[in-house]
C-alpha positions as CSV (number, residue, x, y, z in Angstrom):
1,M,51.8,117.2,187.1
2,S,49.4,115.3,188.8
3,K,48.3,113.1,192.2
4,V,48.0,109.3,192.3
5,L,46.5,107.3,194.8
6,I,46.8,103.3,194.3
7,V,44.7,101.2,196.4
8,T,46.3,97.2,196.8
9,D,45.9,94.3,199.1
10,A,49.1,93.1,198.4
11,W,51.7,95.6,200.5
12,H,54.5,94.8,202.7
13,P,55.6,92.4,204.4
14,Q,54.2,90.5,201.6
15,T,57.0,90.2,199.2
16,N,56.1,89.2,195.6
17,G,56.3,90.8,191.9
18,V,53.4,92.8,192.5
19,V,54.5,95.0,195.8
20,R,57.9,95.3,193.6
21,C,55.5,96.4,190.5
22,L,53.7,99.2,191.9
23,E,56.9,99.9,194.5
24,T,59.1,100.8,191.7
25,L,56.5,102.3,189.4
26,G,55.2,104.8,192.4
27,S,59.7,105.7,193.0
28,Q,59.2,106.4,188.8
29,L,56.2,108.7,189.2
30,I,57.7,110.6,191.2
31,A,60.9,110.8,190.2
32,M,59.1,112.4,186.5
33,G,57.5,115.0,189.1
34,H,54.0,113.4,190.0
35,A,52.6,113.1,193.8
36,V,51.8,109.2,194.9
37,H,50.1,108.0,198.0
38,Y,49.3,104.4,198.3
39,L,46.0,103.1,200.2
40,T,47.1,99.9,202.1
41,P,46.5,97.6,204.5
42,Q,49.2,99.4,207.2
43,G,47.3,100.9,209.4
44,F,44.1,98.8,209.4
45,W,43.2,95.6,211.2
46,T,43.9,93.1,208.7
47,V,43.3,88.6,209.4
48,P,45.6,86.2,207.4
49,L,44.4,85.0,203.9
50,P,43.7,81.0,205.0
51,T,46.0,78.9,203.3
52,Y,48.6,81.6,202.8
53,P,48.8,83.3,205.9
54,E,52.1,85.7,205.0
55,I,48.4,87.8,202.8
56,A,46.4,90.0,205.1
57,L,43.0,91.0,204.5
58,S,41.7,93.9,205.5
59,L,39.0,95.4,207.7
60,V,37.7,98.3,207.1
61,G,33.9,100.5,206.5
62,V,33.4,101.7,203.0
63,A,32.7,105.1,204.8
64,T,36.3,105.3,205.9
65,I,38.3,104.3,202.6
66,A,35.6,107.4,200.5
67,A,36.5,109.6,203.4
68,I,40.3,108.8,202.1
69,I,39.1,109.2,198.6
70,E,37.3,112.3,199.6
71,R,40.4,113.7,201.5
72,E,43.1,112.8,198.7
73,A,41.7,114.7,196.2
74,P,43.5,112.8,193.7
75,D,43.7,113.1,189.5
76,H,43.7,109.5,189.2
77,I,42.4,106.8,191.0
78,H,44.2,103.4,190.6
79,I,43.2,100.0,191.9
80,A,45.6,97.4,191.4
81,T,43.8,94.6,193.5
82,E,41.0,92.0,193.8
83,G,41.2,92.3,197.6
84,P,38.9,93.3,200.1
85,L,40.3,97.2,200.2
86,G,40.3,96.8,195.8
87,L,36.8,96.1,196.8
88,I,35.4,98.9,198.7
89,A,37.5,101.2,197.1
90,R,35.1,100.3,193.8
91,Y,32.2,100.7,195.9
92,A,33.8,104.3,197.1
93,C,34.1,105.3,193.8
94,L,31.4,103.9,192.1
95,D,29.3,105.5,195.0
96,A,31.1,108.4,195.0
97,G,31.1,108.9,190.7
98,L,34.6,108.7,190.3
99,R,36.8,107.1,187.6
100,F,39.1,104.5,188.1
101,T,41.2,102.0,186.5
102,T,42.5,99.0,187.1
103,S,44.9,96.3,186.8
104,Y,44.9,92.3,186.7
105,H,48.1,91.0,187.8
106,T,47.4,87.1,189.3
107,R,45.7,84.7,187.9
108,Y,43.4,83.8,191.0
109,P,41.2,81.4,188.9
110,E,43.9,79.2,188.7
111,Y,45.1,79.9,192.3
112,V,41.9,79.1,194.5
113,A,41.6,76.0,192.1
114,A,44.6,74.1,193.4
115,R,44.0,75.1,196.7
116,I,39.9,74.3,196.7
117,P,37.5,73.1,195.0
118,V,35.9,76.0,192.8
119,P,35.4,75.9,189.4
120,A,37.4,78.5,187.6
121,E,35.0,79.7,186.0
122,W,32.8,80.9,188.5
123,T,36.5,82.8,189.7
124,Y,36.4,84.4,186.8
125,G,33.1,85.7,186.8
126,F,34.2,87.9,189.6
127,L,36.7,89.3,188.8
128,R,35.0,90.4,185.0
129,W,32.2,91.5,186.8
130,F,35.3,93.7,189.7
131,H,37.2,95.5,186.4
132,S,34.2,95.9,184.1
133,A,33.6,98.9,186.1
134,A,37.1,100.5,184.7
135,E,37.7,102.5,182.5
136,A,40.3,100.2,181.4
137,T,42.2,97.8,183.2
138,L,45.9,97.1,182.8
139,V,47.1,93.7,181.7
140,P,51.0,92.4,182.0
141,T,51.2,90.7,178.9
142,R,49.6,90.7,174.9
143,S,48.9,86.9,175.7
144,M,47.4,87.6,178.9
145,L,45.6,90.1,177.0
146,N,44.5,88.3,174.5
147,E,43.0,85.6,177.0
148,L,41.3,87.5,178.9
149,A,39.4,89.0,176.1
150,E,38.5,85.5,174.6
151,R,36.6,85.6,178.1
152,E,34.5,88.9,177.6
153,F,36.9,91.2,179.6
154,I,36.8,94.6,178.4
155,N,38.6,97.9,178.0
156,L,41.9,95.4,178.5
157,R,45.4,97.5,177.9
158,E,49.0,95.9,178.0
159,W,51.2,97.1,181.0
160,T,54.4,95.1,180.8
161,R,57.3,94.8,184.0
162,G,60.7,96.6,184.1
163,V,64.2,95.4,185.7
164,D,66.9,97.8,187.3
165,P,70.1,96.6,185.3
166,N,72.0,98.4,188.0
167,Q,70.7,96.1,190.9
168,F,70.4,93.0,188.7
169,S,73.2,92.7,186.3
170,P,76.3,90.0,184.8
171,G,79.4,89.7,187.3
172,P,81.7,87.5,188.9
173,K,79.9,83.9,190.3
174,T,80.5,85.0,193.8
175,Q,78.2,81.5,195.4
176,F,78.1,77.6,194.8
177,A,81.3,77.1,194.8
178,D,81.1,74.5,197.0
179,L,78.4,73.4,195.4
180,P,78.5,70.7,192.7
181,G,77.2,72.0,188.8
182,P,75.8,73.1,186.5
183,H,73.6,75.2,189.5
184,L,69.4,75.4,189.0
185,L,68.6,78.1,190.3
186,Y,64.6,79.0,191.4
187,V,63.6,82.4,192.7
188,G,59.8,82.8,194.1
189,R,57.1,82.3,196.5
190,I,56.5,78.5,197.6
191,A,53.7,77.8,196.9
192,V,51.1,75.8,195.2
193,E,50.6,77.3,192.1
194,K,54.2,77.7,191.4
195,N,54.6,74.3,190.5
196,I,58.0,73.9,192.3
197,E,57.8,69.8,192.1
198,A,58.6,70.4,188.2
199,F,61.8,71.8,188.7
200,L,62.8,70.1,192.4
201,A,62.2,66.5,190.2
202,L,64.3,67.2,187.3
203,K,66.8,64.9,186.5
204,T,70.1,67.2,185.5
205,P,73.3,66.6,186.9
206,G,73.9,69.6,189.5
207,T,72.1,71.6,192.0
208,K,68.8,73.3,192.7
209,I,68.8,76.3,194.4
210,V,65.7,77.1,195.7
211,V,65.4,81.1,197.1
212,G,61.8,82.4,198.7
213,D,59.6,81.0,200.9
214,G,55.8,79.9,201.4
215,P,53.7,78.0,202.4
216,A,54.8,74.9,200.8
217,R,58.1,75.0,201.7
218,A,57.7,72.7,204.8
219,E,57.2,69.9,202.9
220,L,59.6,71.1,199.5
221,E,62.3,70.6,202.1
222,A,61.0,67.7,203.5
223,R,60.7,65.4,199.4
224,Y,63.6,66.4,198.6
225,P,66.8,66.8,200.8
226,D,69.5,66.9,198.2
227,A,67.9,70.6,196.6
228,I,69.2,73.8,198.7
229,F,66.8,76.1,200.7
230,M,67.7,79.0,201.3
231,G,64.8,81.5,202.0
232,R,64.2,84.7,201.3
233,R,67.2,87.1,200.0
234,T,67.1,90.8,198.6
235,G,69.3,93.3,197.5
236,E,72.9,92.7,196.8
237,E,72.7,88.9,198.3
238,L,70.1,88.2,196.0
239,S,72.0,89.9,193.3
240,G,75.1,87.8,193.6
241,I,72.5,84.9,193.4
242,Y,71.1,85.4,190.7
243,R,74.5,86.3,188.8
244,S,76.2,83.4,190.6
245,A,73.6,80.5,188.7
246,D,74.1,78.5,185.3
247,V,70.1,78.4,184.5
248,F,67.0,80.4,186.1
249,V,64.2,77.9,186.3
250,F,60.7,79.0,186.3
251,P,58.1,75.9,186.3
252,S,55.1,78.1,186.8
253,K,52.3,77.5,184.0
254,T,50.3,80.4,186.4
255,D,51.9,83.5,186.6
256,T,50.6,86.5,184.8
257,F,54.0,88.5,184.0
258,G,57.0,86.2,185.8
259,N,59.4,89.3,186.4
260,V,62.0,87.2,188.5
261,M,62.7,85.4,184.7
262,I,63.6,89.3,184.1
263,E,65.3,90.0,187.4
264,A,67.7,86.6,185.4
265,L,67.9,87.7,181.9
266,S,69.9,90.9,183.5
267,S,72.1,89.2,186.0
268,G,73.3,87.3,182.6
269,L,70.8,84.0,183.5
270,P,69.4,82.4,180.4
271,V,66.0,80.9,181.5
272,A,64.2,77.5,181.2
273,A,59.7,77.6,181.6
274,Y,57.1,76.1,179.9
275,P,55.3,77.6,176.6
276,V,53.1,79.6,178.5
277,I,51.7,82.9,179.5
278,G,54.6,84.7,180.7
279,P,57.4,83.2,179.2
280,I,56.2,83.0,175.9
281,D,56.2,86.7,176.0
282,V,59.3,87.4,177.9
283,L,61.3,84.8,176.3
284,T,61.5,85.9,173.0
285,D,64.4,85.2,171.8
286,P,65.7,81.9,171.8
287,A,69.3,82.7,172.7
288,C,68.2,84.2,175.9
289,G,65.5,81.2,177.2
290,A,64.3,77.4,176.3
291,L,60.9,76.6,176.2
292,D,59.4,73.2,175.8
293,E,56.5,71.7,177.3
294,D,59.4,69.1,179.1
295,L,61.5,71.2,181.6
296,Q,64.2,68.8,181.3
297,L,64.6,69.4,177.6
298,A,63.9,73.5,177.9
299,V,66.9,73.5,181.3
300,E,69.0,70.9,178.5
301,R,69.2,74.0,175.9
302,A,69.4,77.1,178.4
303,L,72.5,75.8,180.0
304,T,73.9,76.0,176.3
305,L,72.6,80.1,175.4
306,S,74.7,82.9,175.8
307,R,75.2,85.3,179.4
308,E,75.6,88.2,176.3
309,A,72.4,87.9,174.8
310,A,70.5,86.8,178.6
311,R,71.8,90.4,179.2
312,A,70.8,92.1,176.0
313,H,67.1,90.5,175.8
314,A,66.5,92.3,179.4
315,A,67.4,95.5,178.3
316,R,63.9,95.9,176.4
317,F,61.8,95.7,180.0
318,T,63.0,98.9,181.2
319,W,60.9,100.4,184.1
320,S,60.3,104.0,183.2
321,H,58.6,102.5,180.0
322,C,56.5,100.8,182.8
323,A,55.3,104.0,184.5
324,E,55.4,105.5,180.9
325,L,52.5,102.9,180.2
326,F,50.5,104.1,183.2
327,L,50.2,106.9,182.9
328,A,48.6,106.9,179.7
329,A,46.2,104.6,180.9
330,L,45.0,106.6,183.7
331,V,41.7,108.4,183.5
332,P,41.2,111.8,185.7
333,A,38.9,110.7,188.4
334,Q,36.3,112.9,188.0
335,R,32.8,113.1,188.7
336,L,30.7,111.0,185.7
337,A,27.4,112.5,184.6
338,S,25.9,109.2,186.4
339,K,26.5,106.7,189.1
340,A,27.3,102.9,188.0
341,A,26.4,100.7,189.9
């Protein structure tokens, strides 16, 4: 079996889909007999990302990262993020003539443009350059892959996500009994790019429940006092929240996949979303989710859908398949005949 080095700027204590994906992927690879090492911001000096202090940016030199890669001597190198660690690892690999793969998890151009006046195409230019050196770039959905191909990204491979059907499963509703229904649920980061206000502004009767935290929480909590903001929840408590809701609302228009959607589906919870990248790839069966440019209409349709159909659809997304696709895309980290710039 092989030794895999995964380089990622996204790691604990962050709570997001990238961290969950990479952590679960590692567990799957280890179960399959592979050795996995993570190169993360832990152990290095860091500074908070401006406007998003939960994200730590690593302060480390190229020589340090190069020495770690040489010491680990991995069979395969995967650079999962385009942050400081990813950039330094990219440089170190190219300088040493080592091959590697990358992955495209996050629509940074749209995220950056939502915060500061930087044209999205500038950021896409940087990302195109970053991933151009990889032997393969793994992309969460077919529609995201097609969009990146139109933007002249190369060597793209589809890499879907999975869900734990034992952790996220249907069951009795144990929460929200004292709140008027229907119970509409959002789970995820509370940030401007997630478009949560579209969810909070819905006129649907009942109760809107927000699980998660982030830089926009205080403002939205003050503007929408009728909504229930529960903060971060994990484990069995989160599972109980999913199965106790009536509809999961996914208002984001900037995600590349949306892991929370398949967690909801696996819990027997129909999903309402906009017809954009992510939802159009996940909610391919109209029996399990509703897509509409009018989110209100999507919610109303989702309230009529079958919880059994939602659960059945989620069975298509397994972590074992995710790990198999990842392994199939890896390349030997052997030295190249000539160094790339």
